[in-house]
ZANU-183444 format. One line per field, with one value per residue: z, y, x of N, C-alpha, C in turn; residue in one letter. Coordinates in Angstrom, 2 decimals, decimal comma, always signed. Layout:
nc3 = c(Z	...)
nc2 = c(Y	...)
nc1 = c(X	...)
cac3 = c(Z	...)
cac2 = c(Y	...)
cac1 = c(X	...)
cc3 = c(Z	...)
cc2 = c(Y	...)
cc1 = c(X	...)
rest = c(a	...)
***
This chain:
nc3 = c(+109,55	+107,73	+104,89	+103,22	+103,78	+102,94	+100,16	+99,46	+100,02	+98,18	+95,75	+95,91	+95,79	+93,22	+91,63	+92,27	+91,21	+88,43	+87,91	+88,50	+86,61	+84,26	+84,55	+84,48	+81,91	+80,35	+81,03	+79,95	+77,24	+76,87	+77,34	+75,17	+73,10	+73,55	+73,18	+70,78	+67,35	+65,56	+63,27	+59,78	+58,68	+56,56	+53,54	+53,59	+51,75	+49,51	+47,67	+45,19	+43,47	+41,17	+41,48	+39,49	+36,15	+35,34	+33,60	+32,51	+32,09	+31,17	+33,36	+35,80	+38,04	+41,48	+41,31	+42,98	+44,03	+44,36	+45,73	+45,93	+48,37	+47,78	+49,19	+52,52	+54,94	+57,37	+59,52	+61,75	+63,85	+63,33	+61,43	+58,15	+56,27	+53,35	+50,64	+51,82	+51,45	+49,94	+49,97	+48,12	+46,10	+42,82	+42,32	+40,47	+36,98	+33,73	+30,27	+27,86	+25,72	+22,81	+23,86	+26,45	+29,11	+29,97	+32,99	+36,22	+39,40	+42,36	+45,49	+48,39	+51,25	+53,39	+54,70	+54,71	+56,22	+56,99	+59,82	+60,77	+60,43	+59,07	+59,12	+56,67	+54,65	+51,44	+48,29	+44,73	+43,02	+40,60	+40,36	+39,80	+39,83	+37,51	+35,35	+34,96	+32,73	+33,34	+33,37	+32,35	+34,37	+36,48	+39,71	+39,99	+37,95	+38,64	+39,70	+42,26	+43,74	+45,96	+46,03	+48,36	+50,21	+49,76	+50,53	+51,44	+51,11	+52,67	+50,96	+48,82	+50,45	+52,92	+56,44	+57,92	+57,84	+57,19	+56,03	+55,97	+52,93	+49,55	+47,29	+44,71	+41,71	+41,19	+38,70	+36,98	+34,90	+35,05	+36,97	+39,53	+39,39	+41,61	+42,13	+42,18	+39,57	+37,73	+36,00	+32,52	+30,83	+32,57	+34,91	+38,33	+40,84	+43,83	+45,06	+46,33	+48,21	+49,14	+47,63	+45,26	+42,03	+38,86	+35,66	+32,05	+29,01	+26,74	+26,56	+27,25	+30,50	+31,98	+34,07	+34,78	+35,74	+35,99	+36,54	+39,07	+41,05	+42,93	+45,95	+48,15	+51,15	+50,84	+48,96	+47,01	+46,95	+44,58	+44,27	+45,80)
nc2 = c(+61,32	+62,44	+60,99	+62,97	+65,24	+64,17	+63,79	+66,48	+67,54	+66,09	+67,03	+69,69	+69,38	+68,31	+70,44	+72,39	+71,21	+71,17	+73,93	+74,82	+73,36	+74,47	+77,09	+76,78	+75,73	+77,84	+79,73	+78,53	+78,58	+81,32	+81,96	+80,66	+82,15	+84,56	+83,88	+84,25	+83,32	+80,81	+81,93	+81,97	+81,61	+83,68	+82,92	+82,94	+84,94	+85,25	+87,26	+86,47	+85,99	+83,65	+81,59	+80,14	+78,93	+77,26	+74,70	+73,14	+69,69	+69,62	+70,31	+68,09	+66,15	+66,43	+68,06	+70,40	+73,62	+77,23	+80,36	+83,91	+86,16	+89,14	+91,16	+92,20	+90,20	+89,43	+86,70	+84,78	+86,51	+86,91	+88,58	+88,01	+88,83	+90,95	+89,37	+86,91	+83,37	+80,95	+77,43	+74,46	+72,02	+70,66	+69,16	+68,19	+67,85	+68,26	+68,31	+70,14	+68,39	+66,78	+65,37	+66,15	+68,67	+71,11	+70,63	+71,71	+71,83	+73,26	+73,01	+74,67	+74,18	+75,39	+78,50	+80,67	+83,09	+85,62	+85,81	+83,88	+81,19	+79,31	+76,70	+76,08	+75,34	+76,25	+77,08	+77,27	+79,54	+80,51	+83,21	+86,42	+89,30	+91,71	+93,41	+96,92	+99,53	+102,36	+105,71	+109,19	+110,22	+108,70	+108,59	+107,49	+108,41	+110,91	+112,96	+113,91	+111,99	+109,45	+106,15	+104,91	+105,81	+104,64	+102,70	+99,41	+97,47	+95,05	+92,15	+92,77	+93,46	+92,64	+93,01	+93,81	+95,98	+98,11	+98,07	+99,54	+99,91	+99,01	+98,36	+97,45	+96,12	+96,80	+97,80	+100,76	+101,17	+99,69	+98,62	+96,95	+96,04	+97,20	+95,49	+92,12	+89,70	+87,18	+84,54	+84,41	+82,09	+80,04	+77,62	+76,73	+74,19	+72,54	+69,72	+66,36	+65,77	+68,20	+69,76	+72,45	+72,52	+73,64	+74,16	+74,19	+74,40	+75,68	+76,59	+75,82	+75,51	+77,80	+79,15	+82,07	+84,06	+86,72	+87,55	+88,33	+86,05	+84,43	+82,82	+80,78	+79,83	+78,73	+78,76	+81,67	+84,73	+87,06	+90,07	+93,19)
nc1 = c(+16,83	+14,04	+12,27	+11,24	+12,83	+15,25	+14,86	+14,61	+17,16	+18,70	+17,64	+18,48	+21,25	+21,56	+20,59	+22,50	+24,79	+24,19	+23,94	+26,53	+28,02	+27,00	+27,87	+30,69	+30,99	+30,04	+31,97	+34,22	+33,55	+33,46	+36,14	+37,30	+36,26	+37,52	+40,15	+42,70	+42,36	+44,24	+46,73	+47,57	+50,80	+52,80	+54,56	+58,09	+60,31	+63,15	+65,19	+67,53	+70,69	+71,85	+74,76	+75,82	+75,17	+72,14	+70,61	+67,75	+67,65	+70,27	+71,84	+72,58	+70,47	+71,07	+73,24	+75,25	+74,32	+74,47	+73,36	+73,27	+72,19	+70,41	+69,19	+69,05	+67,44	+64,97	+64,71	+63,05	+63,73	+66,39	+68,82	+69,56	+72,22	+72,83	+74,43	+74,77	+75,13	+73,17	+72,94	+72,45	+70,76	+70,09	+67,04	+65,33	+65,46	+64,80	+64,75	+62,81	+60,62	+59,17	+57,16	+56,76	+56,90	+59,45	+61,23	+62,09	+63,59	+64,76	+66,24	+67,17	+69,17	+70,48	+71,80	+74,57	+76,71	+79,19	+79,29	+77,57	+75,11	+72,34	+70,03	+67,74	+64,99	+64,38	+62,88	+63,31	+61,29	+58,73	+58,98	+60,53	+62,75	+62,59	+64,98	+65,41	+66,10	+68,14	+66,91	+66,60	+65,17	+65,81	+67,12	+69,60	+71,13	+71,72	+74,30	+74,33	+73,24	+73,86	+74,91	+75,60	+73,83	+71,48	+68,54	+68,11	+65,40	+63,19	+61,83	+58,94	+55,81	+56,66	+56,66	+58,83	+60,66	+63,55	+67,00	+70,26	+72,12	+73,17	+70,54	+70,54	+72,17	+75,68	+76,24	+75,93	+74,21	+71,94	+69,07	+67,23	+63,84	+61,26	+59,24	+58,34	+57,76	+55,94	+57,57	+57,37	+55,34	+55,92	+55,10	+54,30	+54,32	+53,47	+55,07	+54,39	+56,31	+57,01	+58,74	+59,19	+58,16	+59,07	+57,67	+57,51	+55,85	+56,51	+59,12	+62,62	+63,72	+65,94	+68,47	+70,30	+73,20	+72,66	+70,11	+67,64	+66,35	+63,68	+63,71	+61,77	+59,98	+57,53	+54,41	+53,92	+52,07	+50,63	+52,52	+51,69)
cac3 = c(+108,61	+107,04	+103,44	+102,57	+103,87	+102,12	+98,75	+99,29	+99,99	+96,91	+94,68	+96,03	+95,31	+91,76	+91,06	+92,43	+90,25	+87,09	+87,79	+88,48	+85,32	+83,25	+84,72	+84,00	+80,46	+79,80	+81,20	+78,97	+75,92	+76,84	+77,20	+73,81	+72,22	+73,75	+72,73	+69,35	+66,46	+64,95	+62,00	+58,79	+58,44	+55,17	+53,08	+53,64	+50,43	+49,46	+46,33	+45,08	+42,15	+41,12	+41,34	+38,30	+35,24	+35,49	+32,42	+32,68	+31,19	+31,04	+34,72	+36,35	+39,39	+42,46	+41,18	+44,05	+43,54	+45,38	+45,33	+46,83	+48,79	+47,32	+50,13	+53,89	+55,26	+58,75	+59,67	+63,14	+64,69	+62,95	+60,15	+57,17	+55,56	+51,92	+50,32	+52,39	+50,40	+50,09	+49,35	+47,94	+44,97	+41,81	+42,68	+39,25	+35,80	+32,52	+29,14	+27,12	+24,59	+22,05	+24,64	+27,82	+29,39	+30,70	+34,43	+37,02	+40,82	+43,15	+46,92	+49,20	+52,58	+54,44	+54,28	+55,53	+56,05	+57,70	+61,26	+61,19	+59,46	+59,43	+58,33	+56,22	+53,35	+50,56	+46,95	+43,61	+42,58	+39,25	+40,48	+39,67	+39,76	+36,21	+35,29	+34,22	+32,33	+33,93	+32,49	+32,81	+35,60	+37,52	+40,56	+39,86	+36,97	+39,22	+40,43	+43,67	+44,37	+46,42	+46,23	+49,73	+51,07	+49,39	+51,54	+50,95	+51,83	+52,60	+49,79	+48,85	+51,37	+54,20	+57,45	+58,84	+57,91	+56,23	+56,47	+55,06	+51,98	+48,17	+46,96	+43,28	+41,25	+41,12	+37,35	+37,00	+33,77	+35,28	+38,32	+39,69	+39,65	+43,00	+42,23	+41,53	+38,60	+37,40	+34,75	+31,44	+30,34	+33,56	+35,96	+39,52	+41,55	+45,02	+44,98	+47,55	+49,19	+49,55	+46,66	+44,30	+40,68	+37,79	+34,37	+30,92	+27,78	+25,61	+26,51	+28,16	+31,66	+32,17	+35,04	+34,58	+36,91	+35,94	+36,98	+40,49	+41,23	+44,27	+46,72	+49,16	+51,99	+50,45	+47,81	+47,10	+46,34	+43,77	+45,00	+45,70)
cac2 = c(+62,32	+61,91	+60,82	+64,27	+66,07	+63,55	+64,14	+67,93	+67,72	+65,52	+67,97	+70,86	+69,02	+68,17	+71,78	+73,07	+70,60	+71,63	+75,34	+74,93	+72,86	+75,46	+78,25	+76,44	+75,59	+79,18	+80,39	+77,93	+79,11	+82,72	+81,98	+80,26	+83,27	+85,60	+83,39	+84,55	+82,17	+80,66	+82,62	+81,30	+82,38	+83,94	+82,33	+83,82	+84,98	+85,72	+87,58	+85,99	+85,77	+82,34	+81,64	+79,36	+78,71	+75,98	+74,44	+71,92	+68,61	+69,60	+70,30	+66,84	+66,07	+66,22	+69,10	+71,39	+74,98	+78,28	+81,62	+85,00	+87,02	+90,51	+92,11	+91,70	+89,69	+89,01	+85,36	+84,34	+87,45	+86,99	+89,25	+87,38	+90,02	+90,94	+88,63	+85,57	+82,35	+79,78	+76,24	+73,40	+71,12	+70,45	+67,94	+67,70	+68,54	+67,55	+69,22	+70,10	+67,45	+66,77	+64,66	+66,64	+70,01	+71,28	+70,52	+72,10	+72,08	+73,51	+73,15	+75,13	+73,58	+76,23	+79,78	+81,02	+84,40	+85,74	+85,63	+82,95	+80,27	+78,91	+75,62	+76,51	+74,79	+77,16	+76,51	+78,19	+79,78	+81,07	+84,66	+87,07	+90,76	+92,09	+94,57	+98,08	+100,40	+103,69	+106,79	+110,51	+110,51	+107,80	+109,29	+106,89	+109,20	+112,22	+112,90	+114,24	+110,80	+108,53	+104,79	+104,49	+106,25	+103,94	+101,82	+98,08	+97,06	+93,64	+91,86	+93,40	+92,97	+92,23	+94,04	+93,84	+97,23	+98,36	+98,06	+100,33	+99,15	+99,15	+97,32	+97,14	+95,77	+97,92	+98,32	+101,98	+101,24	+98,88	+98,58	+95,91	+96,54	+97,10	+94,51	+90,83	+89,26	+85,74	+84,22	+84,15	+80,72	+79,10	+77,26	+76,11	+73,28	+71,92	+68,27	+65,69	+65,79	+69,58	+70,50	+73,30	+72,14	+74,59	+73,51	+75,05	+73,67	+76,55	+76,84	+75,03	+76,35	+78,13	+80,19	+82,65	+84,74	+88,15	+87,83	+88,18	+85,09	+84,43	+81,59	+80,96	+78,69	+78,21	+79,39	+83,12	+85,40	+88,22	+91,26	+94,31)
cac1 = c(+16,30	+12,85	+12,40	+10,94	+14,03	+16,31	+14,60	+14,87	+18,62	+19,19	+17,28	+19,35	+22,59	+21,47	+20,49	+23,78	+25,72	+23,81	+24,29	+27,99	+28,47	+26,65	+28,75	+32,02	+30,92	+29,94	+33,26	+35,13	+33,18	+33,89	+37,60	+37,61	+35,94	+38,52	+41,45	+42,86	+42,40	+45,56	+46,87	+48,39	+52,02	+53,11	+55,80	+59,26	+60,92	+64,52	+65,68	+68,90	+71,30	+72,49	+76,22	+76,17	+74,05	+71,43	+69,79	+66,96	+68,05	+71,73	+72,38	+72,04	+69,91	+72,12	+74,26	+75,25	+74,15	+74,51	+72,74	+73,65	+71,09	+70,62	+68,59	+69,03	+66,11	+64,80	+64,13	+62,97	+64,45	+67,80	+69,02	+70,45	+72,70	+73,09	+75,64	+74,75	+75,09	+72,31	+73,50	+71,46	+70,99	+69,04	+66,32	+64,67	+65,99	+64,38	+64,61	+61,54	+60,61	+57,92	+56,14	+56,62	+57,41	+60,71	+60,98	+63,26	+63,33	+65,96	+65,99	+68,29	+69,06	+71,04	+72,34	+75,73	+77,32	+80,47	+79,18	+76,53	+74,52	+70,98	+69,44	+66,42	+64,64	+63,68	+62,79	+63,22	+59,91	+58,63	+58,99	+61,83	+62,75	+63,14	+65,85	+64,91	+67,19	+68,11	+66,44	+67,00	+64,45	+66,28	+68,07	+70,93	+71,86	+71,98	+75,56	+74,11	+72,66	+74,90	+74,42	+75,83	+72,74	+70,26	+67,99	+67,73	+64,20	+62,84	+61,00	+57,61	+54,78	+57,22	+56,43	+59,94	+61,41	+64,62	+68,38	+71,09	+72,91	+72,72	+69,57	+70,58	+73,50	+76,60	+76,24	+75,13	+73,29	+70,74	+68,54	+66,22	+62,50	+60,83	+58,15	+58,60	+56,75	+56,01	+58,24	+56,43	+55,21	+56,46	+54,16	+54,90	+53,42	+54,05	+55,09	+53,96	+57,41	+57,23	+59,54	+58,50	+58,55	+58,76	+57,50	+57,15	+55,58	+56,87	+60,56	+63,42	+64,03	+67,35	+68,77	+71,62	+73,76	+72,38	+68,75	+67,34	+65,28	+63,09	+63,56	+60,72	+59,67	+56,23	+53,79	+53,86	+50,93	+51,07	+52,95	+50,77)
cc3 = c(+107,85	+105,55	+102,71	+102,59	+103,00	+100,65	+98,49	+99,18	+98,66	+95,75	+94,71	+95,49	+93,79	+91,10	+91,12	+91,43	+88,84	+86,89	+87,70	+87,15	+84,22	+83,32	+84,16	+82,49	+79,79	+79,89	+80,20	+77,59	+75,77	+76,63	+75,78	+72,83	+72,33	+73,21	+71,23	+68,51	+65,87	+63,60	+61,08	+58,48	+56,94	+54,80	+53,15	+52,27	+50,46	+48,02	+46,23	+43,63	+42,20	+40,92	+40,19	+37,42	+35,51	+34,29	+32,60	+31,64	+31,00	+32,40	+35,43	+37,73	+40,35	+42,38	+42,32	+43,46	+44,70	+44,82	+46,38	+47,11	+48,40	+48,26	+51,52	+54,30	+56,69	+58,81	+61,13	+64,06	+64,36	+61,57	+59,31	+56,26	+54,05	+51,66	+50,93	+51,28	+50,80	+49,35	+49,25	+46,74	+44,01	+42,14	+41,52	+38,08	+34,55	+31,40	+28,49	+25,95	+23,87	+22,87	+26,05	+28,03	+29,98	+32,19	+35,19	+38,46	+41,54	+44,61	+47,62	+50,63	+53,71	+53,83	+55,25	+55,21	+56,98	+59,17	+61,70	+60,09	+59,97	+58,52	+57,96	+54,84	+52,57	+49,13	+45,89	+43,18	+41,16	+39,30	+40,30	+39,65	+38,43	+36,32	+34,56	+33,90	+32,98	+32,90	+33,06	+34,12	+36,77	+38,38	+40,48	+38,87	+37,48	+40,04	+41,90	+44,46	+44,72	+46,66	+47,68	+50,67	+50,73	+50,53	+50,90	+51,76	+51,78	+51,34	+49,93	+49,79	+52,71	+55,22	+58,29	+58,84	+56,88	+56,88	+55,50	+54,13	+50,58	+47,78	+45,51	+42,89	+41,12	+39,72	+37,28	+35,88	+33,98	+36,72	+38,36	+40,01	+41,11	+43,21	+41,51	+40,59	+38,32	+36,08	+33,69	+31,00	+31,29	+34,66	+37,15	+40,21	+42,71	+44,90	+46,33	+48,62	+49,63	+48,57	+45,73	+42,90	+39,69	+36,47	+33,30	+29,69	+26,55	+25,48	+27,46	+29,28	+31,83	+33,22	+34,75	+35,82	+36,94	+36,48	+38,49	+40,64	+42,67	+44,82	+47,77	+49,94	+51,62	+49,25	+48,05	+46,42	+45,52	+44,63	+44,76	+45,61)
cc2 = c(+61,69	+61,81	+62,14	+65,15	+65,50	+63,90	+65,60	+68,20	+67,24	+66,47	+69,20	+70,59	+68,90	+69,53	+72,52	+72,53	+71,10	+73,08	+75,54	+74,48	+73,86	+76,67	+77,98	+76,32	+76,94	+79,93	+79,86	+78,47	+80,55	+82,83	+81,63	+81,41	+84,38	+85,19	+83,64	+83,28	+82,04	+81,34	+81,83	+82,16	+82,53	+83,27	+83,36	+83,78	+85,65	+86,01	+87,22	+86,03	+84,44	+82,51	+80,79	+79,23	+77,33	+75,82	+73,10	+70,88	+68,51	+69,61	+69,09	+67,02	+65,75	+67,24	+70,11	+72,79	+75,96	+79,54	+82,67	+85,90	+88,47	+91,56	+91,49	+91,34	+89,16	+87,65	+84,95	+85,21	+87,61	+87,62	+88,45	+88,50	+89,83	+90,22	+87,26	+84,55	+81,18	+78,61	+75,15	+72,54	+71,11	+69,13	+67,40	+68,53	+67,72	+68,54	+69,08	+69,14	+67,54	+66,16	+65,22	+68,00	+69,97	+71,30	+70,87	+72,37	+72,22	+73,71	+73,58	+74,64	+74,42	+77,53	+80,15	+82,43	+84,49	+85,40	+84,62	+82,03	+79,87	+77,77	+76,03	+75,93	+75,81	+76,63	+77,60	+78,31	+80,32	+82,59	+85,20	+88,58	+91,18	+93,30	+95,70	+98,98	+101,76	+104,71	+108,12	+110,86	+109,65	+108,54	+108,72	+107,67	+110,59	+112,16	+113,24	+113,05	+109,82	+107,16	+104,33	+104,90	+105,55	+103,02	+100,50	+97,62	+95,55	+93,41	+92,49	+92,69	+92,50	+93,34	+94,35	+95,12	+97,33	+98,23	+98,90	+99,42	+99,28	+98,04	+96,88	+96,75	+97,02	+98,54	+99,57	+102,06	+100,47	+99,00	+97,50	+96,54	+96,35	+96,00	+93,22	+90,47	+87,77	+85,56	+83,86	+82,70	+79,68	+78,88	+76,65	+75,25	+72,65	+70,41	+67,66	+65,69	+67,21	+70,40	+71,33	+72,98	+73,20	+73,82	+74,54	+74,18	+74,45	+76,77	+75,93	+75,94	+76,53	+79,24	+80,73	+83,42	+86,24	+88,52	+87,62	+87,29	+85,13	+83,01	+81,82	+79,69	+78,04	+78,95	+80,89	+83,64	+86,58	+89,41	+92,40	+95,62)
cc1 = c(+15,14	+13,10	+12,16	+12,17	+15,15	+16,13	+14,94	+16,37	+19,19	+18,88	+18,17	+20,75	+22,61	+21,43	+21,81	+24,80	+25,47	+24,22	+25,79	+28,55	+28,19	+27,55	+30,14	+32,06	+30,85	+31,24	+34,25	+34,85	+33,64	+35,38	+38,01	+37,34	+36,98	+39,88	+41,60	+42,95	+43,80	+45,59	+47,79	+49,62	+52,26	+54,42	+56,92	+59,93	+62,29	+64,92	+67,16	+69,38	+72,02	+73,99	+76,72	+74,94	+73,44	+70,51	+69,07	+67,37	+69,55	+72,43	+71,77	+71,41	+71,05	+73,23	+74,13	+75,18	+74,21	+73,88	+73,06	+72,45	+71,38	+70,07	+68,56	+67,60	+66,07	+64,11	+64,21	+63,81	+65,92	+67,92	+70,02	+70,93	+72,80	+74,41	+75,71	+74,54	+74,18	+72,96	+72,44	+71,79	+69,80	+68,35	+65,48	+65,17	+65,67	+64,12	+63,23	+61,68	+59,28	+56,79	+55,93	+57,26	+58,82	+60,39	+62,26	+62,84	+64,66	+65,56	+67,27	+68,08	+69,64	+71,55	+73,46	+76,20	+78,52	+80,37	+78,13	+76,06	+73,14	+70,54	+68,02	+66,16	+63,83	+63,80	+62,77	+61,77	+59,91	+58,47	+60,41	+61,65	+63,38	+64,07	+65,14	+66,09	+67,04	+67,66	+66,90	+66,33	+64,92	+67,30	+69,48	+71,78	+72,22	+73,26	+75,42	+73,60	+73,77	+74,32	+74,61	+74,71	+71,43	+69,81	+67,59	+66,54	+64,05	+62,02	+59,62	+56,66	+55,34	+57,06	+57,66	+60,78	+62,51	+65,99	+69,20	+71,88	+72,35	+71,76	+69,64	+71,99	+74,37	+76,68	+75,36	+74,12	+72,01	+70,30	+67,47	+64,88	+62,14	+59,80	+58,51	+57,45	+56,95	+56,74	+57,21	+56,51	+55,81	+55,43	+54,90	+53,86	+54,16	+53,94	+54,69	+55,04	+57,76	+58,04	+58,66	+59,03	+58,12	+58,67	+57,18	+56,96	+56,03	+58,37	+61,29	+63,92	+65,53	+67,46	+70,16	+72,05	+73,45	+71,01	+68,61	+66,11	+64,77	+63,05	+62,48	+60,51	+58,34	+55,68	+53,67	+52,60	+51,42	+51,42	+51,98	+51,53)
rest = c(m	s	q	t	k	t	r	f	v	i	r	c	l	v	c	a	t	v	l	c	s	g	f	l	q	g	q	s	t	s	d	q	q	k	r	p	l	p	t	t	s	l	a	q	e	f	p	v	t	m	q	q	k	v	i	a	g	k	t	p	v	g	t	k	v	a	a	k	l	t	i	a	t	l	v	k	g	k	v	i	p	t	g	a	i	f	s	g	e	v	v	e	s	e	a	k	s	a	n	g	p	s	r	l	a	i	r	m	n	d	v	r	w	k	t	g	s	l	a	i	q	v	y	l	t	n	w	y	y	p	l	r	m	s	t	a	d	d	p	a	n	d	p	r	y	s	r	s	t	q	i	a	t	y	p	p	n	s	p	h	g	t	f	p	g	p	p	v	p	e	d	p	g	t	a	v	s	d	t	r	v	v	m	k	d	v	e	s	a	r	q	s	n	g	d	m	l	l	t	s	t	r	l	n	l	k	l	d	k	t	m	t	y	v	l	a	t	g	d	l	t	p	a	k)
***
């Protein structure tokens, strides 16, 4: 083969290689553009009532605590029913002093119910569902209104749907608000180990058994 023909063949091979490379690169870019971007998962939240009182500075670190779920909630395709019990412990507890704020942190490690259980780390947040007194306009005061027909919804902003069951305490004189709110004068901050720490410079943090608090797997945004 002459040198002229050899050079021609080499140029053809080089051009073919460049074109093929460009085609594959363009196809890869196209595939990347079509591939959906990763999405940030929302924090899972659980409205609960504490099964014991907790007082910052008086309830020691390491104290075992429990909380009862008030609304059925869907987690990873599994329904955790109303009444399921979260178990965990107090991981920080410090009373308010002249030199520092009140500090309280609670971490739950698992949840159990009659037919199942789930290992899940959730933390006490500075959100809660306030009580509202029944009024004449409240259907709970209407004898035609049956509590057994009420619908217990998932926490606000959850896309998972509804389940049958009473969503409010059995006390006919009170009901839980549909919207969670932030505890007044209470701040929250994520610690380096992942725990959620609540602090207050104005009051000593206390939890009772009548309020509906919110446990969550992460930071929560304001309810809409």
